[in-house]
N, C-alpha and C positions, 0 to 999 in steps of 0.2 A: 876410292875415287881420286884421292890426291895424286896417285901415280898416273892416272889418266890425264888429269889436268896438266901435270908436268910434261907428260909425253906429248900431248897435243900442242902445248905452247912451245916446247923444244923443237918439234917438227916444223911448226910454222916459222920459227926463227931460223932454223937450218935451211929451209927452202927459200924463204924470202930475203933473209939478210945475208946468210953465208953462201947462198946459191948451191946447196948440196942436194944430193938425191938420197933416197932411202937406202941406198947401197953403200954410202960412205960410212966409215967406221963409227963416227960419232952418232950417226942416225939409226943404225941397225937396232940398237937396244930399245930406242923409243918406238920404232915401228913394231918390234916384237911385243912390246907392252900393249900396244893397241890391238894387235891381232890376237893376243892371248886373253884379252878382256872383252871379247865380243858380246858376251851376255850383258855386261854392264853398259856397253855402248848401245845395244838394242833397247835396253830399258830406258836409257837417257833419251834416245831418239823418239821412242814411243811416248814417253812422258811429255817431251817438248811438243810433239804433234798434237797430243790431246789438249795441252795447255793452249796452243795456238788456236785450235778449233773452238775451245771454250771462250777465249777472249773475243774471237770473231763473232761467235753466235750471241754472246751476251754483251758485246761492246756497247751497244746503244742503251741497254738496260742498266749496265754498270755505271755509265756516265764517263765523261772524258777525264775527270780527275782520277778515277780508279784505274782506267786504262793507262793513263800516263804514269801512274805510280807503278803499275805492273811492268810497263816497259822500262822504267828507270831501274827496277830491281833486276831485270834481265841484263841491262847494261852493266850493273854493278857486278853481277856474277861473271859476265864476260871479262870484265877488267880483272877480277880475281883470278880467273883461269889464265889469262895472259901474263899476269904478274907471277904466277907460279912456275914459269919457265926458267931456263938457265940464266944465271947471272953472268953477263958477258959485257965486254967493252963494246961500244958502238951504239947504233940506233936501238931504241927500245921498241918492242912490238906492242 
């Protein structure tokens, strides 16, 4: 999963900061990593969808504190993924 984190973060940086396309030399490897790990991506998307459905359906029963805590955890994981991208000079993603 770490390779997927790195690939996604590197692609985001390449597209948004360096204004590259997936056909630029530095980006091809990251794009290939994503396309070759499609089963893991499907699993991650399915898990995220189930999690979102669960939080929505149980939100009122869980209480606002628990929902806020879950959302904070999601934000923490997002930050970890973005931090796993390439170390470069310039703006951080």
